[in-house]
C-alpha positions in Angstrom: -7.7 -5.7 28.4 -10.3 -7.1 30.7 -12.9 -5.6 33.0 -10.4 -4.4 35.6 -7.1 -4.0 33.8 -5.5 -2.5 30.7 -2.8 -4.8 29.4 0.2 -3.5 27.5 2.5 -5.8 25.6 6.0 -5.2 24.4 8.9 -7.0 22.8 12.6 -7.3 23.3 14.3 -8.2 20.0 17.8 -8.6 18.5 19.1 -7.5 15.2 22.2 -8.4 13.1 22.8 -4.8 12.1 22.3 -2.2 14.9 22.8 0.7 12.4 19.8 -0.3 10.1 16.3 1.0 10.7 14.6 -1.7 8.6 14.9 -5.5 8.3 13.7 -8.2 6.0 14.6 -11.1 8.4 12.9 -12.5 11.4 14.9 -11.8 14.5 14.8 -13.2 18.0 11.8 -11.7 19.8 10.8 -12.0 23.5 7.3 -10.8 24.3 6.3 -9.5 27.8 3.3 -7.6 29.1 2.3 -5.3 32.0 -1.2 -4.6 33.3 -2.6 -1.5 35.0 -5.9 -0.9 36.7 -8.2 1.3 34.6 -10.8 3.8 35.4 -12.1 4.7 31.9 -12.9 2.7 28.8 -10.3 3.1 26.0 -11.0 2.4 22.3 -9.1 2.7 19.1 -10.7 3.2 15.7 -9.0 2.8 12.3 -10.0 5.0 9.4 -9.2 3.9 5.8 -7.0 6.4 4.0 -8.1 8.0 0.7 -5.6 7.3 -2.0 -6.7 9.9 -4.6 -5.1 13.3 -4.7 -6.5 16.2 -6.8 -4.4 19.3 -7.5 -4.9 22.3 -9.7 -1.8 23.8 -11.4 -1.5 26.6 -13.8 -0.9 25.4 -17.4 -2.0 21.8 -16.5 -5.5 22.4 -15.1 -6.8 19.8 -12.7 -4.5 16.9 -12.0 -5.6 13.7 -10.3 -3.1 11.3 -8.8 -4.1 7.9 -7.5 -1.7 5.7 -5.5 -2.8 2.0 -5.4 -1.6 -1.3 -4.2 -2.1 -4.5 -6.3 -2.0 -8.1 -5.4 0.2 -9.5 -8.2 2.7 -8.3 -10.8 -0.1 -8.6 -13.4 -1.8 -5.6 -11.8 -5.2 -7.1 -12.4 -6.7 -6.8 -8.9 -6.2 -3.7 -6.8 -6.4 -4.0 -3.0 -9.5 -2.3 -1.8 -8.7 0.7 0.4 -11.5 -0.5 2.9 -9.4 -3.6 3.4 -6.4 -1.7 4.8 -4.1 -2.0 6.4 -2.6 -4.2 3.6 -0.7 -7.1 5.1 2.5 -8.7 3.7 5.0 -11.3 4.7 8.6 -10.2 5.2 10.3 -10.2 1.8 7.0 -10.5 -0.2 6.8 -8.1 -3.1 4.6 -5.0 -2.7 3.2 -3.9 -6.1 2.4 -0.2 -6.3 0.9 2.0 -9.0 0.8 5.8 -9.2 -1.4 7.0 -12.0 -2.0 10.6 -13.2 -5.0 12.0 -15.0 -5.1 15.5 -16.6 -6.8 17.5 -19.3 -3.5 17.5 -21.2 -2.6 14.6 -23.5 0.9 13.2 -24.3 2.3 13.2 -20.7 4.6 11.0 -18.7 4.9 10.6 -14.9 8.2 10.5 -13.1 8.8 9.3 -9.5 11.5 11.7 -8.2 11.6 10.3 -4.6 10.0 7.8 -2.3 10.4 7.4 1.5 8.9 5.0 4.0 7.9 6.0 7.5 6.3 4.3 10.4 3.6 7.0 10.6 1.6 9.0 8.1 4.2 11.8 8.0 6.6 11.9 5.1 8.9 14.2 7.2 9.0 11.9 10.2 12.5 11.8 11.6 12.7 8.0 11.3 12.4 7.3 7.6 13.8 4.9 5.0 14.7 6.3 1.6 13.6 4.1 -1.3 14.2 6.5 -4.2 16.1 9.8 -4.1 16.6 12.3 -7.0 15.2 9.6 -9.4 17.9 7.1 -8.2 16.8 3.8 -6.7 18.5 3.2 -3.3 16.6 0.0 -2.3 18.1 -2.9 -4.2 14.8 -4.8 -4.3 13.0 -2.1 -6.3 11.7 -3.1 -9.7 10.0 -0.8 -12.3 7.5 -2.3 -14.7 6.6 0.8 -16.8 8.5 3.7 -18.2 7.6 7.0 -19.9 3.9 6.7 -19.3 1.3 8.7 -17.4 1.3 5.7 -15.0 4.2 4.3 -13.0 4.2 0.7 -11.8 6.9 -0.5 -9.4 7.5 -2.9 -6.5 9.8 -3.7 -3.7 10.1 -6.4 -1.1 8.2 -5.9 2.2 10.2 -4.9 5.3 9.5 -3.7 8.8 11.0 -0.9 10.9 13.1 -2.1 13.7 11.5 -1.2 17.0 7.9 -0.9 18.2 6.5 0.0 14.7 4.1 -2.4 13.1 3.0 -0.1 10.2 4.7 1.3 7.1 3.5 4.3 5.1 5.1 5.1 1.7 5.2 8.7 0.3 6.4 9.6 -3.2 7.2 12.9 -4.9 6.0 12.8 -8.5 6.3 15.2 -11.5 4.1 15.2 -14.6 6.0 16.1 -17.8 5.4 16.6 -21.5 6.2 13.2 -23.0 9.4 12.8 -25.2 10.7 16.3 -24.3 14.4 16.0 -23.5 14.3 19.2 -21.5 12.1 17.9 -18.7 13.0 16.5 -15.4 11.3 13.2 -16.4 13.9 12.8 -19.2 16.8 13.4 -16.9 16.1 10.3 -14.8 18.6 9.6 -12.0 20.6 12.6 -10.9 23.6 12.3 -8.6 23.0 14.4 -5.5 26.5 15.9 -5.7 25.7 17.3 -9.2 23.2 20.1 -9.6 20.5 19.4 -12.1 20.5 21.6 -15.2 18.0 24.5 -15.1 15.1 24.8 -17.4 14.4 28.2 -19.0 10.7 28.6 -19.9 9.6 31.8 -21.6 6.4 33.4 -20.5 4.5 32.7 -23.7 5.7 29.0 -23.8 3.4 26.3 -22.5 4.8 24.7 -19.4 6.5 21.4 -20.0 6.3 19.9 -16.5 4.5 20.4 -13.2 6.1 21.1 -9.8 6.6 18.1 -7.4 3.5 16.7 -5.8 3.4 14.4 -2.8 1.3 11.3 -2.9 1.2 8.6 -0.1 -0.3 5.3 0.7 -0.6 3.0 3.7 -0.6 1.7 6.2 1.1 -1.6 5.2 1.4 -4.1 8.0 3.5 -7.2 8.5 1.7 -10.5 8.9 2.4 -12.4 12.1 4.7 -15.2 11.2 4.0 -18.8 12.3 7.8 -19.4 12.6 8.3 -17.5 15.9 5.4 -19.4 17.5 7.0 -22.7 16.4 10.3 -21.5 17.7 8.7 -20.5 20.9 7.2 -23.9 21.3 10.5 -25.6 20.7 12.2 -23.2 23.0 9.7 -24.0 25.8 10.2 -27.8 25.3 13.9 -27.3 25.5 13.6 -25.3 28.7 11.4 -28.0 30.2 13.9 -30.7 29.2 16.8 -28.7 30.7 14.9 -27.9 33.8 14.1 -31.7 34.2 17.8 -32.6 33.8 18.8 -30.0 36.4 16.2 -31.3 38.8 17.4 -34.9 38.2 21.0 -33.8 38.8 20.0 -32.0 42.0 18.1 -35.1 43.2 21.1 -37.3 42.6 23.4 -35.0 44.5 21.0 -34.8 47.4 20.7 -38.6 47.4 24.5 -39.1 47.5 24.8 -36.6 50.4 22.1 -38.3 52.4 23.7 -41.7 51.8 27.1 -40.4 53.0 25.5 -38.8 56.0 23.8 -42.0 57.1 27.1 -44.0 56.7 29.0 -41.5 58.8 26.4 -42.0 61.6 27.2 -45.8 61.9 29.7 -46.4 64.8 31.9 -49.5 64.8 32.7 -51.2 68.2 35.3 -53.9 68.8 34.0 -57.4 69.5 34.4 -59.0 72.9 36.9 -61.8 73.1 34.0 -64.2 73.9 32.4 -63.3 70.6 35.5 -64.3 68.6 
């Protein structure tokens, strides 16, 4: 925006799969903008999201879940939440870690489901399912831990098709007693068409698992690629070349027409007999 106008920018883009809501490929994009006169100042402020969730549950006491993003598969350096939104290239691996802390020892954490949304709302109508009922639906997902109080996994970065430049990831997790075959954690992937077996816990027995808890992280944002800019430059040069060729062709046609018009204006007269 400037002192007099508010400028809105938009993009027209193409996609190879109109039924998909995400993409990991750079598509053709055409940018355009509109400007409107303004009367008031408009500002936008970004607030970093807190990635620690504390819950109290009967039988487990106080539970703390942390959802972090890491720079490499070694999980040595966590991305500082104050540096959000975290930026990624299309197809770059996103390394995530969900960790649980409780007063109970010998536990394991299970990721039952994960969804990605363009806004900080796990129930938003436009969502992309990454994990469902413990089953991995995104082919790029990789797990780096198992049967631990901490889950490390990753997937390739993507973007939502449309005017969405951010991605939020929300996961439903369950904390279970480790090495207990009767817990949801031990069941792993369950087909949605098959009902999971019920767990009968007597009143005097200690609980073997918690209920599902939702943890989320974001926003993740796609880095602006240099390729579209280069393509745009090449496209502009091509347009200039084509326009030059068209102008040259038009000039040649006009020259021929003028030449023919001038020739048609020349009148031939018979010579007198004395001139022969």
